N, CA and C atoms of all chains as a GROMACS GRO file, in nm:
protein
  540
    1MET      N    1   7.410  -6.489  -0.970
    1MET     CA    2   7.553  -6.487  -1.002
    1MET      C    3   7.632  -6.547  -0.887
    2LYS      N    4   7.728  -6.628  -0.922
    2LYS     CA    5   7.814  -6.689  -0.821
    2LYS      C    6   7.958  -6.646  -0.846
    3THR      N    7   8.037  -6.660  -0.742
    3THR     CA    8   8.179  -6.629  -0.757
    3THR      C    9   8.257  -6.759  -0.772
    4TYR      N   10   8.336  -6.766  -0.877
    4TYR     CA   11   8.422  -6.881  -0.900
    4TYR      C   12   8.568  -6.837  -0.888
    5THR      N   13   8.651  -6.931  -0.845
    5THR     CA   14   8.794  -6.903  -0.837
    5THR      C   15   8.864  -6.980  -0.947
    6ALA      N   16   8.939  -6.908  -1.029
    6ALA     CA   17   9.013  -6.972  -1.137
    6ALA      C   18   9.161  -6.975  -1.102
    7SER      N   19   9.222  -7.090  -1.127
    7SER     CA   20   9.366  -7.105  -1.109
    7SER      C   21   9.424  -7.136  -1.247
    8ILE      N   22   9.508  -7.048  -1.295
    8ILE     CA   23   9.555  -7.057  -1.433
    8ILE      C   24   9.707  -7.077  -1.431
    9ILE      N   25   9.753  -7.176  -1.504
    9ILE     CA   26   9.898  -7.195  -1.517
    9ILE      C   27   9.936  -7.171  -1.661
   10VAL      N   28  10.025  -7.074  -1.681
   10VAL     CA   29  10.072  -7.039  -1.814
   10VAL      C   30  10.218  -7.083  -1.822
   11SER      N   31  10.247  -7.176  -1.913
   11SER     CA   32  10.386  -7.224  -1.922
   11SER      C   33  10.431  -7.224  -2.067
   12LEU      N   34  10.561  -7.206  -2.085
   12LEU     CA   35  10.618  -7.209  -2.220
   12LEU      C   36  10.598  -7.347  -2.280
   13ARG      N   37  10.571  -7.352  -2.409
   13ARG     CA   38  10.558  -7.482  -2.477
   13ARG      C   39  10.687  -7.561  -2.465
   14ARG      N   40  10.672  -7.692  -2.462
   14ARG     CA   41  10.787  -7.783  -2.444
   14ARG      C   42  10.897  -7.759  -2.547
   15ALA      N   43  10.857  -7.725  -2.668
   15ALA     CA   44  10.954  -7.713  -2.777
   15ALA      C   45  11.040  -7.588  -2.763
   16ILE      N   46  10.999  -7.497  -2.675
   16ILE     CA   47  11.070  -7.369  -2.664
   16ILE      C   48  11.167  -7.374  -2.548
   17LEU      N   49  11.289  -7.332  -2.574
   17LEU     CA   50  11.392  -7.331  -2.471
   17LEU      C   51  11.352  -7.237  -2.358
   18ASP      N   52  11.355  -7.289  -2.235
   18ASP     CA   53  11.320  -7.207  -2.118
   18ASP      C   54  11.450  -7.163  -2.052
   19VAL      N   55  11.499  -7.045  -2.087
   19VAL     CA   56  11.628  -7.000  -2.036
   19VAL      C   57  11.622  -6.972  -1.887
   20GLN      N   58  11.508  -6.923  -1.839
   20GLN     CA   59  11.494  -6.895  -1.696
   20GLN      C   60  11.502  -7.027  -1.617
   21GLY      N   61  11.434  -7.128  -1.668
   21GLY     CA   62  11.439  -7.260  -1.605
   21GLY      C   63  11.580  -7.316  -1.604
   22LYS      N   64  11.650  -7.296  -1.715
   22LYS     CA   65  11.788  -7.345  -1.726
   22LYS      C   66  11.877  -7.276  -1.623
   23ALA      N   67  11.858  -7.146  -1.605
   23ALA     CA   68  11.938  -7.070  -1.509
   23ALA      C   69  11.911  -7.120  -1.367
   24VAL      N   70  11.783  -7.145  -1.336
   24VAL     CA   71  11.748  -7.195  -1.202
   24VAL      C   72  11.808  -7.334  -1.181
   25GLU      N   73  11.805  -7.415  -1.285
   25GLU     CA   74  11.863  -7.550  -1.276
   25GLU      C   75  12.012  -7.541  -1.244
   26ASN      N   76  12.083  -7.453  -1.314
   26ASN     CA   77  12.226  -7.435  -1.287
   26ASN      C   78  12.249  -7.384  -1.145
   27ALA      N   79  12.162  -7.294  -1.099
   27ALA     CA   80  12.176  -7.241  -0.963
   27ALA      C   81  12.156  -7.353  -0.860
   28LEU      N   82  12.058  -7.441  -0.885
   28LEU     CA   83  12.036  -7.553  -0.793
   28LEU      C   84  12.160  -7.643  -0.787
   29HIS      N   85  12.218  -7.668  -0.904
   29HIS     CA   86  12.337  -7.753  -0.906
   29HIS      C   87  12.453  -7.684  -0.834
   30SER      N   88  12.464  -7.553  -0.848
   30SER     CA   89  12.569  -7.479  -0.777
   30SER      C   90  12.552  -7.489  -0.626
   31LEU      N   91  12.426  -7.504  -0.581
   31LEU     CA   92  12.400  -7.518  -0.437
   31LEU      C   93  12.413  -7.664  -0.392
   32HIS      N   94  12.475  -7.745  -0.476
   32HIS     CA   95  12.495  -7.887  -0.447
   32HIS      C   96  12.363  -7.962  -0.434
   33MET      N   97  12.260  -7.915  -0.503
   33MET     CA   98  12.138  -7.992  -0.507
   33MET      C   99  12.131  -8.059  -0.644
   34GLN      N  100  12.190  -8.177  -0.648
   34GLN     CA  101  12.191  -8.252  -0.774
   34GLN      C  102  12.057  -8.325  -0.788
   35GLY      N  103  12.046  -8.397  -0.895
   35GLY     CA  104  11.928  -8.483  -0.913
   35GLY      C  105  11.804  -8.407  -0.954
   36MET      N  106  11.820  -8.278  -0.986
   36MET     CA  107  11.704  -8.205  -1.036
   36MET      C  108  11.730  -8.167  -1.181
   37ALA      N  109  11.629  -8.182  -1.263
   37ALA     CA  110  11.647  -8.155  -1.405
   37ALA      C  111  11.516  -8.106  -1.465
   38ASN      N  112  11.526  -8.064  -1.589
   38ASN     CA  113  11.407  -8.019  -1.665
   38ASN      C  114  11.326  -7.914  -1.591
   39VAL      N  115  11.394  -7.816  -1.537
   39VAL     CA  116  11.322  -7.709  -1.467
   39VAL      C  117  11.253  -7.619  -1.570
   40ARG      N  118  11.125  -7.597  -1.551
   40ARG     CA  119  11.049  -7.509  -1.641
   40ARG      C  120  10.976  -7.409  -1.554
   41ILE      N  121  10.983  -7.283  -1.591
   41ILE     CA  122  10.922  -7.180  -1.509
   41ILE      C  123  10.808  -7.114  -1.585
   42GLY      N  124  10.696  -7.103  -1.518
   42GLY     CA  125  10.580  -7.040  -1.580
   42GLY      C  126  10.512  -6.946  -1.482
   43LYS      N  127  10.394  -6.900  -1.522
   43LYS     CA  128  10.320  -6.808  -1.436
   43LYS      C  129  10.200  -6.880  -1.377
   44HIS      N  130  10.166  -6.841  -1.256
   44HIS     CA  131  10.044  -6.890  -1.194
   44HIS      C  132   9.955  -6.770  -1.164
   45ILE      N  133   9.836  -6.772  -1.219
   45ILE     CA  134   9.745  -6.659  -1.200
   45ILE      C  135   9.619  -6.709  -1.132
   46GLU      N  136   9.582  -6.641  -1.026
   46GLU     CA  137   9.461  -6.678  -0.954
   46GLU      C  138   9.367  -6.559  -0.959
   47LEU      N  139   9.240  -6.582  -0.990
   47LEU     CA  140   9.147  -6.470  -0.990
   47LEU      C  141   9.006  -6.518  -0.959
   48ASP      N  142   8.924  -6.425  -0.914
   48ASP     CA  143   8.783  -6.453  -0.890
   48ASP      C  144   8.704  -6.403  -1.007
   49VAL      N  145   8.606  -6.481  -1.048
   49VAL     CA  146   8.524  -6.438  -1.161
   49VAL      C  147   8.376  -6.458  -1.124
   50LEU      N  148   8.300  -6.356  -1.157
   50LEU     CA  149   8.157  -6.356  -1.126
   50LEU      C  150   8.082  -6.405  -1.249
   51ALA      N  151   8.007  -6.514  -1.237
   51ALA     CA  152   7.938  -6.567  -1.354
   51ALA      C  153   7.814  -6.645  -1.308
   52PRO      N  154   7.718  -6.663  -1.399
   52PRO     CA  155   7.596  -6.736  -1.359
   52PRO      C  156   7.621  -6.886  -1.340
   53ASP      N  157   7.716  -6.943  -1.414
   53ASP     CA  158   7.746  -7.086  -1.396
   53ASP      C  159   7.892  -7.113  -1.432
   54ILE      N  160   7.935  -7.234  -1.406
   54ILE     CA  161   8.078  -7.265  -1.419
   54ILE      C  162   8.124  -7.262  -1.565
   55ASP      N  163   8.035  -7.295  -1.658
   55ASP     CA  164   8.074  -7.294  -1.800
   55ASP      C  165   8.099  -7.152  -1.849
   56THR      N  166   8.012  -7.060  -1.807
   56THR     CA  167   8.033  -6.919  -1.844
   56THR      C  168   8.162  -6.868  -1.780
   57ALA      N  169   8.185  -6.906  -1.655
   57ALA     CA  170   8.308  -6.864  -1.587
   57ALA      C  171   8.429  -6.912  -1.664
   58ARG      N  172   8.426  -7.040  -1.707
   58ARG     CA  173   8.541  -7.094  -1.780
   58ARG      C  174   8.562  -7.019  -1.912
   59SER      N  175   8.453  -6.990  -1.984
   59SER     CA  176   8.473  -6.925  -2.113
   59SER      C  177   8.521  -6.781  -2.094
   60THR      N  178   8.477  -6.716  -1.987
   60THR     CA  179   8.528  -6.581  -1.958
   60THR      C  180   8.679  -6.586  -1.933
   61VAL      N  181   8.721  -6.684  -1.854
   61VAL     CA  182   8.864  -6.695  -1.822
   61VAL      C  183   8.944  -6.732  -1.947
   62GLU      N  184   8.888  -6.819  -2.032
   62GLU     CA  185   8.958  -6.855  -2.156
   62GLU      C  186   8.975  -6.732  -2.245
   63GLU      N  187   8.873  -6.648  -2.248
   63GLU     CA  188   8.882  -6.526  -2.328
   63GLU      C  189   8.992  -6.434  -2.272
   64ALA      N  190   8.996  -6.422  -2.139
   64ALA     CA  191   9.099  -6.339  -2.076
   64ALA      C  192   9.238  -6.392  -2.108
   65CYS      N  193   9.254  -6.524  -2.109
   65CYS     CA  194   9.384  -6.584  -2.141
   65CYS      C  195   9.422  -6.553  -2.284
   66ALA      N  196   9.325  -6.567  -2.375
   66ALA     CA  197   9.355  -6.545  -2.516
   66ALA      C  198   9.387  -6.398  -2.545
   67LYS      N  199   9.317  -6.308  -2.474
   67LYS     CA  200   9.335  -6.165  -2.502
   67LYS      C  201   9.452  -6.103  -2.430
   68LEU      N  202   9.482  -6.152  -2.310
   68LEU     CA  203   9.578  -6.080  -2.227
   68LEU      C  204   9.681  -6.167  -2.156
   69LEU      N  205   9.635  -6.276  -2.096
   69LEU     CA  206   9.721  -6.343  -1.998
   69LEU      C  207   9.828  -6.433  -2.058
   70ALA      N  208   9.802  -6.485  -2.178
   70ALA     CA  209   9.898  -6.579  -2.236
   70ALA      C  210   9.922  -6.546  -2.382
   71ASN      N  211  10.036  -6.592  -2.430
   71ASN     CA  212  10.068  -6.581  -2.572
   71ASN      C  213  10.043  -6.718  -2.634
   72PRO      N  214   9.934  -6.732  -2.711
   72PRO     CA  215   9.897  -6.866  -2.759
   72PRO      C  216   9.998  -6.928  -2.855
   73VAL      N  217  10.088  -6.847  -2.909
   73VAL     CA  218  10.189  -6.901  -3.000
   73VAL      C  219  10.298  -6.975  -2.922
   74MET      N  220  10.335  -6.918  -2.808
   74MET     CA  221  10.449  -6.972  -2.733
   74MET      C  222  10.411  -7.044  -2.605
   75GLU      N  223  10.290  -7.022  -2.558
   75GLU     CA  224  10.257  -7.070  -2.424
   75GLU      C  225  10.136  -7.162  -2.422
   76ASP      N  226  10.139  -7.254  -2.327
   76ASP     CA  227  10.023  -7.340  -2.301
   76ASP      C  228   9.953  -7.290  -2.176
   77VAL      N  229   9.822  -7.313  -2.171
   77VAL     CA  230   9.744  -7.266  -2.057
   77VAL      C  231   9.665  -7.382  -1.998
   78ARG      N  232   9.669  -7.392  -1.866
   78ARG     CA  233   9.583  -7.487  -1.796
   78ARG      C  234   9.493  -7.408  -1.702
   79ILE      N  235   9.364  -7.435  -1.708
   79ILE     CA  236   9.269  -7.360  -1.626
   79ILE      C  237   9.193  -7.456  -1.534
   80ASP      N  238   9.193  -7.425  -1.406
   80ASP     CA  239   9.109  -7.498  -1.310
   80ASP      C  240   9.010  -7.399  -1.252
   81ILE      N  241   8.883  -7.438  -1.253
   81ILE     CA  242   8.782  -7.347  -1.197
   81ILE      C  243   8.702  -7.422  -1.091
   82ALA      N  244   8.679  -7.354  -0.981
   82ALA     CA  245   8.596  -7.413  -0.875
   82ALA      C  246   8.512  -7.303  -0.814
   83GLU      N  247   8.400  -7.340  -0.761
   83GLU     CA  248   8.317  -7.241  -0.694
   83GLU      C  249   8.391  -7.193  -0.570
   84LYS      N  250   8.388  -7.063  -0.547
   84LYS     CA  251   8.463  -7.007  -0.434
   84LYS      C  252   8.400  -7.053  -0.303
   85ALA      N  253   8.482  -7.102  -0.215
   85ALA     CA  254   8.433  -7.150  -0.087
   85ALA      C  255   8.376  -7.033  -0.007
   86VAL      N  256   8.262  -7.053   0.053
   86VAL     CA  257   8.203  -6.947   0.136
   86VAL      C  258   8.294  -6.923   0.255
   87GLY      N  259   8.320  -6.794   0.279
   87GLY     CA  260   8.405  -6.762   0.394
   87GLY      C  261   8.552  -6.763   0.363
   88ALA      N  262   8.588  -6.796   0.235
   88ALA     CA  263   8.730  -6.792   0.199
   88ALA      C  264   8.775  -6.647   0.198
   89SER      N  265   8.901  -6.627   0.230
   89SER     CA  266   8.952  -6.490   0.235
   89SER      C  267   8.960  -6.434   0.094
   90ALA      N  268   8.930  -6.305   0.080
   90ALA     CA  269   8.926  -6.244  -0.053
   90ALA      C  270   9.067  -6.222  -0.105
   91MET      N  271  11.642  -9.580  -0.782
   91MET     CA  272  11.605  -9.438  -0.792
   91MET      C  273  11.493  -9.421  -0.896
   92LYS      N  274  11.399  -9.340  -0.861
   92LYS     CA  275  11.289  -9.313  -0.952
   92LYS      C  276  11.287  -9.164  -0.984
   93THR      N  277  11.221  -9.130  -1.091
   93THR     CA  278  11.206  -8.989  -1.127
   93THR      C  279  11.067  -8.942  -1.088
   94TYR      N  280  11.064  -8.834  -1.012
   94TYR     CA  281  10.937  -8.772  -0.973
   94TYR      C  282  10.926  -8.636  -1.038
   95THR      N  283  10.804  -8.596  -1.066
   95THR     CA  284  10.781  -8.463  -1.120
   95THR      C  285  10.717  -8.377  -1.013
   96ALA      N  286  10.779  -8.264  -0.985
   96ALA     CA  287  10.726  -8.173  -0.884
   96ALA      C  288  10.665  -8.051  -0.953
   97SER      N  289  10.549  -8.013  -0.905
   97SER     CA  290  10.484  -7.892  -0.955
   97SER      C  291  10.472  -7.797  -0.836
   98ILE      N  292  10.538  -7.684  -0.846
   98ILE     CA  293  10.551  -7.593  -0.732
   98ILE      C  294  10.483  -7.461  -0.767
   99ILE      N  295  10.397  -7.415  -0.678
   99ILE     CA  296  10.336  -7.283  -0.698
   99ILE      C  297  10.384  -7.191  -0.587
  100VAL      N  298  10.449  -7.083  -0.628
  100VAL     CA  299  10.500  -6.984  -0.533
  100VAL      C  300  10.415  -6.859  -0.549
  101SER      N  301  10.345  -6.820  -0.444
  101SER     CA  302  10.260  -6.702  -0.456
  101SER      C  303  10.283  -6.609  -0.337
  102LEU      N  304  10.264  -6.481  -0.363
  102LEU     CA  305  10.277  -6.381  -0.256
  102LEU      C  306  10.175  -6.409  -0.147
  103ARG      N  307  10.212  -6.388  -0.023
  103ARG     CA  308  10.116  -6.405   0.087
  103ARG      C  309  10.000  -6.309   0.071
  104ARG      N  310   9.884  -6.353   0.119
  104ARG     CA  311   9.760  -6.275   0.106
  104ARG      C  312   9.772  -6.134   0.161
  105ALA      N  313   9.850  -6.121   0.267
  105ALA     CA  314   9.858  -5.991   0.334
  105ALA      C  315   9.940  -5.890   0.255
  106ILE      N  316  10.013  -5.938   0.155
  106ILE     CA  317  10.103  -5.850   0.081
  106ILE      C  318  10.036  -5.804  -0.047
  107LEU      N  319  10.041  -5.673  -0.072
  107LEU     CA  320   9.981  -5.617  -0.192
  107LEU      C  321  10.050  -5.672  -0.317
  108ASP      N  322   9.969  -5.725  -0.408
  108ASP     CA  323  10.024  -5.780  -0.533
  108ASP      C  324  10.004  -5.676  -0.643
  109VAL      N  325  10.106  -5.594  -0.665
  109VAL     CA  326  10.092  -5.484  -0.762
  109VAL      C  327  10.078  -5.537  -0.904
  110GLN      N  328  10.148  -5.646  -0.934
  110GLN     CA  329  10.140  -5.704  -1.068
  110GLN      C  330   9.997  -5.754  -1.094
  111GLY      N  331   9.940  -5.820  -0.994
  111GLY     CA  332   9.802  -5.866  -1.006
  111GLY      C  333   9.705  -5.751  -1.024
  112LYS      N  334   9.729  -5.644  -0.950
  112LYS     CA  335   9.643  -5.526  -0.960
  112LYS      C  336   9.650  -5.465  -1.100
  113ALA      N  337   9.771  -5.461  -1.156
  113ALA     CA  338   9.788  -5.407  -1.291
  113ALA      C  339   9.714  -5.493  -1.393
  114VAL      N  340   9.723  -5.625  -1.378
  114VAL     CA  341   9.654  -5.715  -1.470
  114VAL      C  342   9.503  -5.699  -1.456
  115GLU      N  343   9.458  -5.684  -1.333
  115GLU     CA  344   9.314  -5.664  -1.309
  115GLU      C  345   9.265  -5.538  -1.380
  116ASN      N  346   9.341  -5.430  -1.368
  116ASN     CA  347   9.304  -5.305  -1.436
  116ASN      C  348   9.305  -5.323  -1.588
  117ALA      N  349   9.402  -5.398  -1.638
  117ALA     CA  350   9.410  -5.422  -1.782
  117ALA      C  351   9.288  -5.502  -1.829
  118LEU      N  352   9.246  -5.601  -1.750
  118LEU     CA  353   9.127  -5.679  -1.786
  118LEU      C  354   9.004  -5.588  -1.793
  119HIS      N  355   8.993  -5.500  -1.694
  119HIS     CA  356   8.878  -5.410  -1.693
  119HIS      C  357   8.884  -5.314  -1.813
  120SER      N  358   9.004  -5.271  -1.851
  120SER     CA  359   9.018  -5.184  -1.969
  120SER      C  360   8.974  -5.256  -2.096
  121LEU      N  361   8.988  -5.387  -2.097
  121LEU     CA  362   8.946  -5.466  -2.214
  121LEU      C  363   8.798  -5.503  -2.206
  122HIS      N  364   8.726  -5.434  -2.120
  122HIS     CA  365   8.583  -5.458  -2.100
  122HIS      C  366   8.554  -5.598  -2.050
  123MET      N  367   8.649  -5.658  -1.977
  123MET     CA  368   8.620  -5.784  -1.913
  123MET      C  369   8.597  -5.755  -1.765
  124GLN      N  370   8.473  -5.727  -1.735
  124GLN     CA  371   8.437  -5.697  -1.596
  124GLN      C  372   8.417  -5.830  -1.522
  125GLY      N  373   8.383  -5.818  -1.397
  125GLY     CA  374   8.349  -5.938  -1.319
  125GLY      C  375   8.468  -6.021  -1.276
  126MET      N  376   8.588  -5.966  -1.297
  126MET     CA  377   8.706  -6.037  -1.248
  126MET      C  378   8.771  -5.953  -1.139
  127ALA      N  379   8.812  -6.020  -1.034
  127ALA     CA  380   8.868  -5.946  -0.921
  127ALA      C  381   8.971  -6.033  -0.850
  128ASN      N  382   9.039  -5.970  -0.755
  128ASN     CA  383   9.137  -6.042  -0.672
  128ASN      C  384   9.241  -6.119  -0.754
  129VAL      N  385   9.294  -6.053  -0.856
  129VAL     CA  386   9.396  -6.120  -0.938
  129VAL      C  387   9.527  -6.126  -0.858
  130ARG      N  388   9.583  -6.244  -0.849
  130ARG     CA  389   9.711  -6.262  -0.780
  130ARG      C  390   9.803  -6.337  -0.875
  131ILE      N  391   9.925  -6.289  -0.888
  131ILE     CA  392  10.017  -6.353  -0.982
  131ILE      C  393  10.134  -6.414  -0.907
  132GLY      N  394  10.162  -6.537  -0.941
  132GLY     CA  395  10.273  -6.607  -0.878
  132GLY      C  396  10.354  -6.682  -0.982
  133LYS      N  397  10.445  -6.764  -0.931
  133LYS     CA  398  10.529  -6.843  -1.021
  133LYS      C  399  10.488  -6.988  -1.017
  134HIS      N  400  10.501  -7.054  -1.130
  134HIS     CA  401  10.480  -7.199  -1.135
  134HIS      C  402  10.610  -7.262  -1.181
  135ILE      N  403  10.662  -7.352  -1.100
  135ILE     CA  404  10.790  -7.416  -1.132
  135ILE      C  405  10.767  -7.566  -1.143
  136GLU      N  406  10.813  -7.623  -1.252
  136GLU     CA  407  10.799  -7.767  -1.272
  136GLU      C  408  10.939  -7.823  -1.285
  137LEU      N  409  10.968  -7.932  -1.216
  137LEU     CA  410  11.100  -7.993  -1.230
  137LEU      C  411  11.094  -8.142  -1.204
  138ASP      N  412  11.193  -8.211  -1.256
  138ASP     CA  413  11.206  -8.354  -1.231
  138ASP      C  414  11.310  -8.374  -1.122
  139VAL      N  415  11.281  -8.464  -1.030
  139VAL     CA  416  11.377  -8.491  -0.923
  139VAL      C  417  11.396  -8.642  -0.911
  140LEU      N  418  11.522  -8.679  -0.897
  140LEU     CA  419  11.560  -8.819  -0.887
  140LEU      C  420  11.573  -8.853  -0.739
  141ALA      N  421  11.496  -8.951  -0.692
  141ALA     CA  422  11.500  -8.984  -0.550
  141ALA      C  423  11.457  -9.128  -0.530
  142PRO      N  424  11.497  -9.188  -0.418
  142PRO     CA  425  11.460  -9.328  -0.395
  142PRO      C  426  11.311  -9.345  -0.366
  143ASP      N  427  11.247  -9.246  -0.304
  143ASP     CA  428  11.104  -9.257  -0.277
  143ASP      C  429  11.041  -9.118  -0.275
  144ILE      N  430  10.909  -9.114  -0.266
  144ILE     CA  431  10.838  -8.987  -0.281
  144ILE      C  432  10.864  -8.892  -0.163
  145ASP      N  433  10.888  -8.947  -0.044
  145ASP     CA  434  10.914  -8.861   0.072
  145ASP      C  435  11.048  -8.789   0.059
  146THR      N  436  11.149  -8.863   0.011
  146THR     CA  437  11.279  -8.800  -0.012
  146THR      C  438  11.268  -8.694  -0.121
  147ALA      N  439  11.191  -8.726  -0.225
  147ALA     CA  440  11.172  -8.629  -0.333
  147ALA      C  441  11.110  -8.502  -0.278
  148ARG      N  442  11.006  -8.518  -0.194
  148ARG     CA  443  10.940  -8.400  -0.138
  148ARG      C  444  11.035  -8.317  -0.053
  149SER      N  445  11.115  -8.385   0.030
  149SER     CA  446  11.202  -8.306   0.118
  149SER      C  447  11.313  -8.237   0.037
  150THR      N  448  11.358  -8.301  -0.071
  150THR     CA  449  11.456  -8.235  -0.158
  150THR      C  450  11.396  -8.108  -0.219
  151VAL      N  451  11.271  -8.119  -0.266
  151VAL     CA  452  11.207  -8.003  -0.328
  151VAL      C  453  11.181  -7.894  -0.225
  152GLU      N  454  11.142  -7.934  -0.104
  152GLU     CA  455  11.120  -7.834   0.003
  152GLU      C  456  11.249  -7.760   0.034
  153GLU      N  457  11.360  -7.833   0.034
  153GLU     CA  458  11.489  -7.770   0.059
  153GLU      C  459  11.522  -7.670  -0.052
  154ALA      N  460  11.496  -7.711  -0.177
  154ALA     CA  461  11.521  -7.621  -0.290
  154ALA      C  462  11.436  -7.495  -0.280
  155CYS      N  463  11.312  -7.511  -0.236
  155CYS     CA  464  11.224  -7.394  -0.221
  155CYS      C  465  11.279  -7.300  -0.114
  156ALA      N  466  11.320  -7.358   0.000
  156ALA     CA  467  11.368  -7.277   0.111
  156ALA      C  468  11.497  -7.206   0.074
  157LYS      N  469  11.584  -7.274  -0.003
  157LYS     CA  470  11.716  -7.217  -0.033
  157LYS      C  471  11.715  -7.122  -0.151
  158LEU      N  472  11.628  -7.149  -0.249
  158LEU     CA  473  11.642  -7.074  -0.375
  158LEU      C  474  11.511  -7.026  -0.435
  159LEU      N  475  11.410  -7.113  -0.436
  159LEU     CA  476  11.295  -7.085  -0.524
  159LEU      C  477  11.195  -6.986  -0.465
  160ALA      N  478  11.187  -6.979  -0.333
  160ALA     CA  479  11.086  -6.892  -0.273
  160ALA      C  480  11.148  -6.811  -0.160
  161ASN      N  481  11.081  -6.701  -0.131
  161ASN     CA  482  11.119  -6.618  -0.016
  161ASN      C  483  11.019  -6.649   0.095
  162PRO      N  484  11.061  -6.723   0.196
  162PRO     CA  485  10.964  -6.769   0.298
  162PRO      C  486  10.900  -6.656   0.378
  163VAL      N  487  10.960  -6.538   0.375
  163VAL     CA  488  10.902  -6.426   0.448
  163VAL      C  489  10.779  -6.371   0.376
  164MET      N  490  10.788  -6.364   0.243
  164MET     CA  491  10.682  -6.300   0.165
  164MET      C  492  10.596  -6.395   0.085
  165GLU      N  493  10.642  -6.517   0.069
  165GLU     CA  494  10.574  -6.606  -0.026
  165GLU      C  495  10.530  -6.737   0.038
  166ASP      N  496  10.420  -6.788  -0.016
  166ASP     CA  497  10.372  -6.921   0.021
  166ASP      C  498  10.407  -7.019  -0.090
  167VAL      N  499  10.427  -7.144  -0.051
  167VAL     CA  500  10.466  -7.246  -0.149
  167VAL      C  501  10.370  -7.364  -0.140
  168ARG      N  502  10.324  -7.409  -0.255
  168ARG     CA  503  10.247  -7.533  -0.261
  168ARG      C  504  10.323  -7.632  -0.349
  169ILE      N  505  10.342  -7.752  -0.300
  169ILE     CA  506  10.420  -7.851  -0.376
  169ILE      C  507  10.333  -7.973  -0.403
  170ASP      N  508  10.328  -8.012  -0.530
  170ASP     CA  509  10.263  -8.139  -0.568
  170ASP      C  510  10.369  -8.228  -0.629
  171ILE      N  511  10.377  -8.352  -0.580
  171ILE     CA  512  10.476  -8.443  -0.636
  171ILE      C  513  10.407  -8.570  -0.684
  172ALA      N  514  10.446  -8.615  -0.800
  172ALA     CA  515  10.392  -8.741  -0.851
  172ALA      C  516  10.503  -8.814  -0.924
  173GLU      N  517  10.490  -8.945  -0.928
  173GLU     CA  518  10.590  -9.022  -1.002
  173GLU      C  519  10.576  -8.987  -1.150
  174LYS      N  520  10.690  -8.970  -1.214
  174LYS     CA  521  10.685  -8.929  -1.356
  174LYS      C  522  10.629  -9.043  -1.440
  175ALA      N  523  10.534  -9.009  -1.524
  175ALA     CA  524  10.473  -9.111  -1.609
  175ALA      C  525  10.577  -9.163  -1.707
  176VAL      N  526  10.580  -9.294  -1.725
  176VAL     CA  527  10.674  -9.354  -1.820
  176VAL      C  528  10.634  -9.308  -1.959
  177GLY      N  529  10.734  -9.266  -2.034
  177GLY     CA  530  10.705  -9.222  -2.171
  177GLY      C  531  10.664  -9.077  -2.181
  178ALA      N  532  10.656  -9.008  -2.066
  178ALA     CA  533  10.623  -8.866  -2.070
  178ALA      C  534  10.739  -8.790  -2.133
  179SER      N  535  10.708  -8.683  -2.201
  179SER     CA  536  10.814  -8.607  -2.268
  179SER      C  537  10.900  -8.538  -2.163
  180ALA      N  538  11.030  -8.533  -2.189
  180ALA     CA  539  11.123  -8.476  -2.091
  180ALA      C  540  11.111  -8.325  -2.086
   0.00000   0.00000   0.00000
């Protein structure tokens, strides 16, 4: 068994209005930071997963996303998996 | 002026207890998904920035992070900037 690190980005689908992003965009403009647009806010989830190989690790993480971490109706998920570097901080 | 897309990940520093991550980890274990650990939850922010070059775009985004998007005392920020693909959806 090896330890893999998964980096998951859960973001609202493009078609859905992101009110939080809109609020942040307005706040940026209030701070005189113009030139920024289309702010979208999502979640970033990082976790370690113990699996025999990278494909099993990916399918475990996909199952976790489908069951708990994301709403497949409203949200898109991007998953990056890499073997955990030896000596990396836990 | 060109349009760049910035992808920003704001996460709690390693030394700080991530209670939200801990709760998600416990929920995963309750769903009989063992083998997952060290869950950390952060924010993912995506925005378009108008700038003459990529260095100016990066410094604008760094300023936005310092002023509004992140708490530099408790959070780490990772910024990826790329030129926006022509024809990409807004």
